[in-house]
C-alpha positions in Angstrom: 0.0 0.0 0.0 1.3 3.4 -0.9 1.8 6.0 1.9 -0.3 9.1 1.2 0.8 12.1 3.2 -1.9 14.1 4.8 -2.4 17.7 3.6 -4.9 20.2 2.2 -7.7 18.8 0.0 -6.3 20.5 -3.1 -3.4 18.0 -3.0 -5.7 15.1 -3.7 -7.2 16.3 -7.0 -5.7 13.3 -8.9 -8.0 11.0 -6.9 -11.2 12.4 -8.3 -13.0 10.3 -10.8 -15.4 13.1 -11.8 -15.1 16.0 -14.2 -17.5 18.2 -12.4 -19.7 18.4 -9.3 -22.8 17.8 -11.4 -21.3 14.5 -12.7 -20.4 13.5 -9.1 -24.0 14.3 -7.9 -25.5 12.2 -10.8 -23.3 9.2 -9.9 -24.3 9.6 -6.2 -28.0 9.6 -7.2 -27.5 6.4 -9.1 -25.6 4.8 -6.2 -28.4 5.8 -3.8 -31.1 4.5 -6.1 -29.4 1.2 -6.2 -28.3 0.9 -2.5 -30.3 3.3 -0.3 -32.1 0.3 1.3 -28.8 -1.2 2.4 -28.2 1.7 4.9 -30.0 2.6 8.1 -31.5 6.0 8.5 -28.5 7.2 10.6 -26.0 5.7 8.1 -27.7 7.6 5.3 -27.4 10.8 7.3 -23.6 10.1 7.6 -23.3 9.2 3.9 -25.1 12.3 2.7 -22.8 14.4 4.9 -19.7 12.7 3.6 -21.0 13.5 0.1 -21.4 17.2 1.0 -17.9 17.3 2.4 -16.7 15.8 -1.0 -17.8 18.8 -3.0 -14.7 21.0 -3.2 -12.9 18.4 -5.2 -15.8 16.3 -6.7 -15.8 12.9 -5.0 -12.8 13.4 -2.7 -13.0 14.1 1.0 -10.2 14.2 3.7 -12.2 15.6 6.6 -11.9 13.9 10.0 -14.8 11.8 11.2 -15.1 14.1 14.2 -15.5 17.2 12.0 -18.2 15.5 10.0 -20.0 14.3 13.1 -19.8 17.8 14.6 -21.5 19.2 11.4 -24.2 16.5 11.6 -24.9 17.3 15.3 -25.1 21.0 14.5 -27.5 20.4 11.6 -29.8 18.1 13.6 -29.8 20.3 16.8 -27.5 17.9 18.8 -29.4 14.8 17.6 -26.7 13.5 15.3 -25.3 10.1 14.8 -22.6 8.2 16.7 -19.1 7.6 15.6 -19.8 3.8 15.4 -22.8 4.5 13.1 -20.6 6.6 10.8 -17.9 3.9 10.8 -20.5 1.2 10.0 -21.7 3.4 7.1 -18.1 3.6 5.8 -17.7 -0.2 5.9 -21.0 -0.7 4.0 -20.1 1.9 1.4 -16.7 0.3 0.9 -18.2 -3.2 0.6 -20.8 -1.9 -2.0 -18.0 -0.2 -4.0 -19.4 3.3 -3.4 -16.1 4.6 -1.9 -12.5 3.7 -1.5 -10.7 4.6 1.7 -7.0 5.5 1.8 -5.2 6.0 5.1 -3.0 9.1 5.2 -0.1 9.7 7.5 1.5 12.7 9.1 5.1 13.7 8.5 6.1 11.8 11.6 4.5 8.6 10.3 1.5 8.5 12.5 -2.0 8.0 11.0 -3.9 11.1 10.0 -7.5 11.4 8.7 -8.6 9.0 6.0 -9.0 10.0 2.4 -12.5 9.1 1.1 -12.7 8.7 -2.7 -16.1 8.1 -4.2 -16.2 5.7 -7.1 -18.2 6.3 -10.3 -21.3 4.2 -10.7 -20.7 1.3 -13.1 -22.8 2.1 -16.1 -23.2 -1.0 -18.2 -23.0 -0.6 -22.0 -26.3 -0.7 -23.8 -27.0 -4.0 -25.4 -26.1 -4.3 -29.1 -29.0 -4.9 -31.3 -28.9 -8.5 -32.4 -30.3 -9.4 -35.8 -32.0 -12.7 -35.7 -31.5 -15.1 -38.6 -35.1 -15.5 -39.8 -35.8 -17.5 -42.9 -36.9 -15.4 -45.8 -39.9 -17.7 -46.6 -42.1 -19.5 -44.3 -43.6 -22.9 -44.7 -47.4 -23.0 -44.5 -48.2 -26.2 -42.6 -51.9 -25.8 -43.3 -51.5 -25.9 -47.0 -51.6 -29.3 -48.7 -49.5 -30.0 -51.7 -51.1 -31.7 -54.6 -49.0 -34.0 -56.8 
């Protein structure tokens, strides 16, 4: 595993898989349409907050869990989610392929905040039109042949 040094979010632009915030939001909508039911209500609150923190560079977030939880608690008038709920959401999102998590380290080698990279939604290619090999003439089974 490569060692990623912690730093300001601008240093992680190369991890983004999206050309714009609009494209990132579109892919997130597709992920949620497919997997919303896999998350509890609290986990969805955490995921949506993580998405909002990943807006400066579309699909990339390096905020600390504590920072995101603080924002959630503020938004919901001190009725936020627990750290363990947030971590459960991260594990589910990783397992479903929604995000990839990279550990970052400080200059002294100790672990810093994680780097959360959202993956693009896998869009399957449209099926190619298949032409069936139909015979040009049909045989009429009801018609009797006379010798």
